[in-house]
LUMVOGU-672477 format. One line per field, with one value per residue (C-alpha): residue number from 1; x, y, z. Coordinates in steps of 0.02 Angstrom, whole numbers. Example, Ala and Ser with C-alpha at 12.3 -4.5 7.8 and 13.67 -1.06 7.14 Angstrom:
i [1	2]
east [615	684]
north [-225	-53]
up [390	357]
***
This chain:
i [1	2	3	4	5	6	7	8	9	10	11	12	13	14	15	16	17	18	19	20	21	22	23	24	25	26	27	28	29	30	31	32	33	34	35	36	37	38	39	40	41	42	43	44	45	46	47	48	49	50	51	52	53	54	55	56	57	58	59	60	61	62	63	64	65	66	67	68	69	70	71	72	73	74	75	76	77	78	79	80	81	82	83	84	85	86	87	88	89	90	91	92	93	94	95	96	97	98	99	100	101	102	103	104	105	106	107	108	109	110	111	112	113	114	115	116	117	118	119	120	121	122	123	124	125	126	127	128	129	130	131	132	133	134	135	136	137	138	139	140	141	142	143	144	145	146	147	148	149	150	151	152	153	154	155	156	157	158	159	160	161	162	163	164	165	166	167	168	169	170	171	172	173	174	175	176	177	178	179	180	181	182	183	184	185	186	187	188	189	190	191	192	193	194	195	196	197	198	199	200	201	202	203	204	205	206	207	208	209	210	211	212	213	214	215	216	217	218	219	220	221	222	223	224	225	226	227	228	229	230	231	232	233	234	235	236	237	238	239	240	241	242	243	244	245	246	247	248	249	250	251	252	253	254	255	256	257	258	259	260	261	262	263	264	265	266	267	268	269	270	271	272	273	274	275	276	277	278	279	280	281	282	283	284	285	286	287	288	289	290	291	292	293	294	295	296	297	298	299	300	301	302	303	304	305	306	307	308	309	310	311	312	313	314	315	316	317	318	319	320	321	322	323	324	325	326	327	328	329	330	331	332	333	334	335	336	337	338	339	340	341	342	343	344	345	346	347	348	349	350	351	352	353	354	355	356	357	358	359	360	361	362	363	364	365	366	367	368	369	370	371	372	373	374	375	376	377	378	379	380	381	382	383	384	385	386	387	388	389	390	391	392	393	394	395	396	397	398	399	400	401	402	403	404	405	406	407	408	409	410	411	412	413	414	415	416	417	418	419	420	421	422	423	424	425	426	427	428	429	430	431	432	433	434	435	436	437	438	439	440	441	442	443	444	445	446	447	448	449	450	451	452	453	454	455	456	457	458	459	460	461	462	463	464	465	466	467	468	469	470	471	472	473	474	475	476	477	478	479	480	481	482	483	484	485	486	487	488	489	490	491	492	493	494	495	496	497	498	499	500	501	502	503	504	505	506	507	508	509	510	511	512	513	514	515	516	517	518	519	520	521	522	523	524	525	526	527	528	529	530	531	532	533	534	535	536	537	538	539	540	541	542	543	544	545	546	547	548	549	550	551	552	553	554	555	556	557	558	559	560	561	562	563	564	565	566	567	568	569	570	571	572	573	574	575	576	577	578	579	580	581	582	583	584	585	586	587	588	589	590	591	592	593	594	595	596	597	598	599	600	601	602	603	604	605	606	607	608	609	610	611	612	613	614	615	616	617	618	619	620	621	622	623	624	625	626	627	628	629	630	631	632	633	634	635	636	637	638	639	640	641	642	643	644	645	646	647	648	649	650	651	652	653	654	655	656	657	658	659	660	661	662	663	664	665	666	667	668	669	670	671	672	673	674	675	676	677	678	679	680	681	682	683	684	685	686	687	688	689	690	691	692	693	694	695	696	697	698	699	700	701	702	703	704	705	706	707	708	709	710	711	712	713	714	715	716	717	718	719	720	721	722	723	724	725	726	727	728	729	730	731	732	733	734	735	736	737	738	739	740	741	742	743	744	745	746	747	748	749	750	751	752	753	754	755	756	757	758	759	760	761	762	763	764	765	766	767	768	769	770	771	772	773	774	775	776	777	778	779	780	781	782	783	784	785	786	787	788	789	790	791	792	793	794	795]
east [11724	11544	11458	11284	11194	11105	11274	11350	11204	11276	11417	11338	11169	11145	11022	10856	10876	11009	11032	11076	11206	11280	11293	11372	11506	11545	11567	11693	11797	11724	11663	11507	11525	11351	11203	11152	10991	11034	10855	10781	10674	10662	10511	10394	10518	10477	10552	10476	10511	10523	10396	10412	10500	10417	10480	10395	10292	10338	10512	10677	10767	10642	10552	10390	10422	10292	10332	10257	10240	10181	10006	9978	10064	10118	10172	10325	10410	10598	10753	10878	10943	11046	10910	10827	10666	10674	10779	10725	10730	10671	10498	10431	10242	10143	10132	10305	10439	10618	10762	10814	10644	10568	10383	10325	10165	10082	10130	10102	10261	10231	10058	10091	10051	10195	10129	10282	10470	10606	10755	10946	11059	11093	10908	10889	11039	11135	11275	11342	11323	11186	11215	11059	10942	10997	10983	10927	10974	10879	10822	10737	10551	10441	10338	10458	10543	10711	10788	10752	10815	10980	10999	10976	10847	10978	11049	11236	11352	11498	11635	11793	11930	12084	12256	12301	12152	12170	12076	11917	11926	11823	11648	11714	11820	11673	11566	11697	11682	11491	11500	11616	11508	11346	11421	11352	11436	11534	11481	11633	11589	11657	11735	11745	11827	11836	12005	12040	12174	12289	12418	12451	12639	12602	12503	12599	12760	12794	12963	12975	13138	13105	13050	13064	12933	12828	12841	12704	12631	12495	12434	12288	12242	12060	12027	11872	11791	11658	11659	11493	11394	11390	11222	11110	11116	11306	11299	11179	11294	11448	11355	11295	11476	11537	11613	11562	11514	11622	11613	11587	11774	11824	11669	11719	11888	11806	11676	11810	11907	11761	11724	11901	11990	12126	12152	12155	12189	12140	12259	12215	12333	12343	12405	12551	12714	12782	12632	12750	12737	12893	12885	13028	13077	13053	13196	13206	13085	13014	12845	12675	12499	12385	12198	12150	12230	12376	12555	12671	12859	12909	13036	13175	13095	12925	12876	12797	12714	12791	12777	12926	12947	12871	12777	12593	12541	12604	12606	12471	12414	12340	12342	12402	12294	12396	12342	12167	12022	11917	11768	11890	11968	11953	12094	12130	12281	12215	12340	12329	12484	12554	12657	12764	12669	12804	12838	12657	12628	12779	12731	12550	12604	12739	12615	12464	12367	12251	12137	12040	12191	12324	12218	12229	12408	12466	12391	12449	12363	12368	12489	12401	12236	12300	12243	12067	12040	12107	11992	11839	11878	11913	11753	11652	11732	11687	11512	11478	11590	11612	11780	11895	12022	12194	12258	12399	12414	12586	12621	12786	12800	12982	12969	12796	12740	12685	12577	12645	12643	12580	12553	12419	12438	12260	12313	12408	12248	12150	12288	12300	12112	12056	11910	11864	11873	11877	11999	11854	11784	11952	11970	11794	11823	11982	11896	11752	11876	11943	12114	12114	12183	12257	12251	12375	12304	12319	12457	12343	12417	12328	12433	12373	12442	12395	12346	12431	12270	12288	12455	12406	12426	12610	12621	12524	12443	12365	12273	12219	12141	12050	11979	11925	11837	11747	11691	11643	11740	11598	11669	11831	11812	11847	11961	12093	12274	12354	12439	12593	12607	12745	12689	12772	12893	12944	13106	13246	13203	13020	13065	13185	13058	12930	13060	13098	12914	12895	13043	12996	12815	12877	12985	12834	12843	12693	12708	12665	12625	12668	12661	12807	12789	12843	12864	13002	12937	12976	13158	13166	13110	13244	13373	13407	13369	13533	13493	13474	13292	13184	13056	12887	12852	12667	12632	12456	12514	12679	12666	12679	12805	12960	12995	13060	13249	13226	13088	13124	13037	12866	12883	12923	12762	12670	12742	12679	12503	12505	12560	12421	12298	12383	12464	12638	12709	12751	12851	12840	12930	12908	12982	12977	13072	13161	13207	13386	13413	13545	13616	13510	13327	13266	13314	13379	13242	13326	13217	13243	13186	13143	13121	13059	13016	12981	12887	12886	12935	12786	12808	12822	12833	13024	13053	12992	12918	13054	13080	13138	13321	13455	13478	13294	13315	13482	13400	13272	13413	13511	13358	13340	13519	13525	13368	13434	13597	13706	13888	14023	13907	13985	13909	14020	13993	13954	13934	13802	13659	13519	13581	13650	13838	13867	13709	13712	13790	13810	13784	13924	13916	14097	14148	13971	13868	13691	13611	13622	13518	13519	13438	13383	13454	13368	13347	13246	13137	13102	13060	12943	12869	12876	12875	12995	13165	13153	13252	13259	13357	13364	13432	13475	13357	13438	13611	13542	13456	13618	13721	13592	13649	13548	13526	13648	13568	13539	13672	13618	13604	13763	13754	13918	13918	13987	14126	14082	14223	14233	14368	14381	14495	14543	14562	14568	14396	14400	14418	14258	14172	14138	14322	14356	14224	14287	14467	14405	14303	14452	14573	14454	14468	14335	14277	14225	14035	13985	14063	13963	13987	13897	13969	14057	14139	14221	14294	14444	14494	14535	14597	14545	14516	14498	14356	14337	14243	14186	14164	14066	14144	14056	14167	14098	14159	14033	14127	14184	14186	14310	14424	14432	14616	14576	14448	14570	14703	14581	14530	14713	14739	14596	14674	14843	14764	14669	14826	14924	14791	14724	14844	14710	14757	14674	14590]
north [449	488	345	378	214	230	254	105	1	22	-96	-218	-271	-180	-229	-135	-102	32	-20	-197	-122	-16	-166	-272	-144	-103	-285	-303	-156	-17	103	199	371	426	396	557	605	777	812	784	934	999	893	1046	1158	1157	1218	1380	1468	1655	1726	1914	2040	2208	2352	2377	2539	2584	2507	2522	2373	2237	2179	2091	1923	1822	1634	1475	1333	1190	1204	1391	1558	1659	1837	1851	2003	1965	2065	1963	2032	1885	1808	1839	1793	1609	1553	1410	1447	1365	1416	1392	1418	1482	1350	1274	1270	1293	1188	1340	1336	1485	1458	1541	1640	1764	1941	2118	2206	2393	2366	2213	2035	1911	1731	1636	1651	1622	1542	1556	1406	1457	1469	1289	1229	1180	1306	1453	1561	1689	1807	1795	1650	1474	1457	1281	1187	1245	1066	1056	1014	1155	1102	958	946	1033	878	785	931	934	749	759	621	486	403	439	333	428	294	311	231	174	222	43	24	150	28	71	254	212	154	-4	-39	-24	-122	-262	-273	-280	-414	-518	-498	-540	-673	-582	-532	-370	-270	-181	-81	-141	15	28	181	227	302	417	406	532	460	534	551	663	781	782	723	655	648	576	641	578	398	371	503	453	267	276	416	386	526	529	669	712	839	930	945	1073	1136	1149	1082	896	804	843	665	677	842	763	615	725	841	694	629	796	867	1028	1010	1121	1073	918	881	914	820	671	663	679	549	426	469	421	262	196	281	344	533	607	781	869	999	1120	1051	1217	1304	1183	1259	1142	1024	938	861	847	762	826	901	1089	1209	1301	1449	1410	1498	1422	1489	1345	1323	1411	1570	1571	1598	1474	1457	1277	1177	1079	918	953	845	948	926	1050	1096	1147	1309	1306	1203	1182	1074	1013	829	733	886	1025	1086	1255	1401	1426	1258	1230	1187	1340	1378	1405	1232	1121	995	903	808	684	634	469	439	346	450	394	419	501	636	684	682	798	918	931	967	1088	1196	1166	1091	939	879	724	676	701	605	452	470	490	322	238	210	56	84	-56	37	187	126	78	248	340	241	277	464	476	386	501	658	605	558	724	847	766	751	614	512	499	322	236	334	378	260	281	129	70	-43	-126	-173	-351	-444	-505	-691	-732	-905	-941	-1097	-1144	-1224	-1065	-962	-1072	-1058	-869	-834	-982	-1003	-1166	-1106	-1247	-1244	-1231	-1079	-989	-1028	-961	-803	-759	-801	-685	-544	-564	-627	-784	-905	-1074	-1221	-1362	-1537	-1597	-1484	-1355	-1206	-1072	-965	-792	-675	-512	-386	-218	-135	-225	-153	-200	-387	-426	-565	-716	-623	-501	-647	-716	-546	-548	-718	-670	-510	-588	-743	-639	-581	-651	-825	-780	-849	-751	-841	-807	-838	-997	-992	-1059	-902	-786	-622	-465	-369	-187	-136	-63	112	89	32	175	305	234	249	429	474	394	482	654	635	584	742	851	877	865	790	905	863	1005	1025	965	1122	1294	1466	1594	1685	1534	1540	1729	1722	1589	1689	1546	1631	1568	1385	1273	1217	1115	1225	1162	1188	1229	1274	1309	1463	1552	1491	1311	1335	1251	1078	1098	1078	1076	1041	1198	1329	1242	1207	1393	1433	1317	1417	1577	1504	1454	1625	1703	1601	1662	1493	1554	1394	1279	1118	1029	894	818	667	670	687	839	869	905	950	849	849	695	700	654	741	658	630	594	573	710	749	931	1008	1178	1249	1418	1493	1472	1327	1327	1351	1197	1169	1156	1290	1460	1501	1543	1558	1403	1406	1313	1182	1131	1081	1002	893	833	791	700	592	554	499	398	303	264	200	305	267	393	546	718	894	1019	1207	1259	1424	1394	1503	1522	1478	1599	1611	1553	1451	1311	1136	990	814	691	503	458	558	571	729	669	838	1020	1121	1286	1454	1542	1717	1873	1922	1762	1794	1974	1923	1789	1920	1803	1854	1727	1660	1511	1351	1229	1080	958	780	649	504	388	417	390	228	164	208	149	0	-130	-81	-174	-287	-203	-243	-314	-194	-208	-219	-127	61	199	322	501	628	800	876	1061	1114	1280	1275	1397	1465	1387	1210	1115	1028	878	853	861	729	614	616	595	441	362	400	350	165	30	81	256	233	415	585	744	933	1015	1192	1316	1474	1624	1765	1846	1690	1593	1738	1815	1698	1549	1454	1332	1169	1060	874	751	578	413	260	85	-95	-232	-366	-278	-117	10	91	278	272	176	307	451	367	356	539	589	491	592	753	706	664	828	924	838	859	1033	1112	1096	1157	1074	1198]
up [7628	7578	7485	7409	7424	7254	7170	7264	7198	7020	7070	7194	7257	7423	7561	7558	7743	7771	7953	7891	7773	7913	8032	7897	7855	8036	8083	7942	8002	7894	8027	7975	8054	8008	7894	7812	7724	7652	7599	7771	7817	7641	7585	7576	7484	7296	7132	7071	6905	6899	6776	6803	6917	6963	7070	7236	7232	7412	7439	7345	7423	7380	7224	7182	7099	7006	7010	6940	7066	6956	7025	7001	7026	7178	7209	7322	7396	7391	7444	7343	7174	7102	6991	6824	6736	6690	6841	6949	7136	7300	7364	7540	7536	7687	7824	7783	7920	7865	7938	8044	8129	8039	7996	7837	7833	7717	7766	7712	7653	7636	7567	7458	7511	7500	7473	7535	7533	7404	7495	7498	7526	7708	7747	7689	7789	7633	7645	7746	7590	7622	7473	7364	7318	7282	7092	7046	6886	6732	6701	6870	6860	6922	7071	7117	7285	7284	7366	7204	7098	7193	7215	7403	7412	7427	7582	7604	7712	7789	7809	7912	7807	7903	7831	7786	7667	7527	7414	7507	7458	7302	7264	7181	7335	7451	7331	7330	7520	7513	7379	7484	7641	7550	7434	7279	7115	7097	6944	6873	6716	6551	6473	6285	6208	6027	5977	5828	5696	5778	5895	6067	6035	5885	5995	6162	6242	6417	6509	6684	6755	6933	6918	7107	7143	6992	6953	6822	6713	6583	6469	6349	6231	6189	6054	6000	6172	6212	6393	6477	6625	6658	6657	6802	6870	6875	6968	7094	7126	7147	7265	7370	7379	7442	7283	7193	7009	6897	6713	6610	6591	6772	6835	6728	6816	6986	6942	6890	7051	7162	7063	7050	7192	7076	7056	6881	6814	6652	6578	6437	6302	6210	6367	6393	6325	6194	6222	6340	6514	6622	6793	6898	7064	7084	7104	7269	7275	7103	7095	7046	7062	7112	7072	7234	7165	7287	7226	7312	7325	7296	7392	7305	7373	7293	7145	7009	6838	6719	6538	6433	6531	6706	6837	6797	6947	7117	7083	7175	7272	7166	6988	6929	6872	6712	6636	6707	6594	6548	6437	6293	6309	6154	6184	6347	6409	6537	6672	6767	6870	7023	7142	7289	7453	7561	7431	7416	7605	7638	7500	7559	7737	7683	7585	7700	7557	7559	7420	7370	7265	7399	7527	7414	7358	7539	7582	7422	7257	7145	6999	6903	6917	6818	6644	6702	6787	6631	6516	6623	6636	6447	6400	6513	6441	6263	6320	6409	6316	6144	6058	6000	6098	6020	5998	6091	6257	6322	6468	6559	6673	6674	6828	6839	7014	7038	7160	7326	7366	7544	7615	7745	7854	7906	8067	8111	8077	8197	8329	8318	8319	8427	8306	8225	8043	7917	7773	7651	7741	7737	7552	7516	7616	7523	7358	7394	7430	7252	7308	7196	7328	7283	7405	7396	7422	7600	7664	7748	7654	7551	7435	7389	7257	7344	7211	7209	7262	7430	7489	7668	7634	7660	7790	7849	7994	7867	7786	7954	7993	7825	7861	8039	7991	7843	7937	8088	8238	8342	8308	8395	8569	8730	8849	8979	8931	8990	9162	9072	8974	9031	9101	9034	9147	9157	9076	9180	9115	9161	9337	9359	9301	9424	9561	9511	9518	9689	9761	9694	9749	9922	9924	9903	9715	9595	9420	9274	9094	8977	8788	8682	8577	8643	8569	8548	8704	8813	8757	8775	8956	8992	8897	8777	8613	8537	8572	8419	8408	8293	8204	8143	7960	7984	8166	8223	8322	8355	8537	8473	8332	8410	8480	8656	8680	8868	8993	9096	8981	8986	9173	9201	9106	9225	9370	9289	9271	9454	9507	9400	9506	9663	9702	9745	9817	9669	9665	9495	9401	9227	9139	8950	8786	8720	8540	8488	8303	8210	8037	7998	7948	8124	8288	8444	8577	8743	8899	9027	9204	9237	9413	9463	9632	9715	9857	10046	10160	10280	10465	10576	10759	10746	10614	10558	10389	10263	10075	9981	9940	9841	9975	9972	9790	9828	9959	9832	9712	9845	9886	9701	9661	9824	9781	9606	9685	9568	9605	9655	9665	9672	9670	9582	9566	9386	9296	9162	9097	9149	9322	9455	9447	9626	9665	9539	9534	9418	9476	9429	9436	9414	9260	9188	9210	9245	9278	9325	9450	9539	9557	9397	9373	9430	9245	9213	9363	9308	9128	9196	9316	9466	9646	9722	9675	9554	9574	9429	9362	9219	9220	9091	9130	9004	9085	9262	9208	9129	9283	9411	9516	9613	9797	9909	10040	10207	10337	10504	10652	10757	10945	10968	11007	10894	10937	10892	10862	10785	10676	10638	10493	10416	10226	10083	10036	9861	9926	9887	10034	9924	9894	10081	10117	9977	10047	10224	10180	10094	10235	10378	10346	10356	10530	10471	10463	10422	10396	10380	10389	10533	10532	10416	10484	10402	10502	10583	10682	10521	10416	10252	10108	10223	10304	10447	10415	10561	10521	10629	10618	10667	10693	10725	10707	10669	10767	10925	11023	10959	11087	11098	11049	10891	10841	10878	10771	10627	10651	10650	10488	10411	10470	10397	10229	10224	10274	10135	10004	10043	10169	10301	10476	10628	10747]
***
């Protein structure tokens, strides 16, 4: 928020030293982003009045302009055409340097001497507008500095207002802070308005259909106004505060907005059908043309201000073009309302609109400030535009909002801050903030009735913060926490995610961090165009218009970027949320683990260079589930797009599917334009964390030898190896230490539709040496179980 210091001084005595004011506000939590002097560099640019305009005898595109400078006259050759005799314009005399670095000198233009330069707004650094000269106000004094004529000679503070302090988005709000910090009086204007005989209800009607979206609506009618420019001093103040002067009536509403922090809007009463205001929700696709000239289709959730026939404004966001004040306006309906914050915020985002009004409504306005803001705006309209205020305004306020009672325990404040604030100091600080505190005798409690303008004061800690910032954060001591305090610990999910990162990094994978937003092209490449996704209402680009339903599309894009840089060997993983649409307002956001790899397994001294394959990714997955101690792990074949029909698997922990991985189809690889086969997978981190078990303590190393035996079996080709291993482990007894597959054969010796699987069996007893016969008996038991379960034939 831009705060002209001279305007702020109307409400509180400010320090003469601007640096002192900046330091004071910053120390109290009001960050001063910058201190601006808009007129800096314009000290030598003066106001000149155009006396005569002559054609140039040797050039058609320029004219000779005679101007008065206050100390004489000058002849200027000018190429602009947007001015007339009598206009006031900026003049840079010879020797003056413009803000853009151009130094002005006398020059000969086709035989005519030009004694200076008439300037545009862009040449003065005041605007990007370069079409024609900057026309100054008619009341500007000839020969005066243009910084004075435009009100640019003030110092302006640009404040960063935090979302929890909407009361500071006003000059009175900032002045209240300065008054509290300096222990001086706050000067709030005493507004007196003279009302006519006509009553407001006889001139207009107000109906609030949606009292949730609009808890309060106050309307005043002012008749007999004459539209024209506002006083020059008003235009200067509005310009310094960052608003464009428009007309006396509109400027009055903006002036009151900046002073009180409460938005107001003026409607042309004669353009309201039925002279009626209806506050309601829009109907779906209901049209309205807003003040920016854009026709918009409304949503059924939008709150609108309507007349008897149609919407005339998007409530709290922007007025409509059909009811705006114009030069022909003679009667005004002045709106001062309080709207529900969420409604305004959603509407503004939905239509991509943001205004001074919506910025305040989104943060929360004070419903009990409505009448004061309305009185100020109405009095200014009458003062600057004439007219008469109708008596007894229409005020629809069925459920008045009251102050919130908060109790501060002074001993608690000292304990929380560690500062030695006295009870009297705390009481004084809260008093200076205008909170009217009450202290009970001897019980160390201060009761505050937090006014509705301070919606951030809800609990005791809020008052402690107010005391600390007003009495100075420098009084809060710096000290280490007590050794008796309990250190925080990681949650099970945090520990598991750290373990996942460690295992994957140890497996040669690199962690990636991709955007949560993707585009339709990401889904098209993956062949997932039919997947239900969450669409953004107002995306910045089409490439970021969807919330990702999976981690794989963005990881695949990362592979494409690596390939574009000629890095063909890629191994990436990412842990993050995905967004699953639901019937509720908010989507589900489960945490997922995404894996992607492609390229070449480099040559080693024991192996040759080869392309990565399905089993490389399977090895990474096996390391992962083993490190997490997931129980009863099984890998089952799965047919699931976008994976290859015969080179994909799902990982089961008991009956729970914790993830799927495999080779992506050839179609995906071609659409992504990648050189190598792509292997990817996605896992449910939440499910893995829930199923993860504590690692069992390591057993001691036995001194007894193992007995190693092999078992070759012929089974049908569709029998899964995982099922064979599961039955073998169960049938092998407690002395079976390990069983693994070391060979698979298909050929004439086992017959068509069958395969031979060779198992390596390791038997060991921790208490004694097993005999060979005991091991053979256990092997035979395994063979019998496999024969019974799968028709396996020993070879």
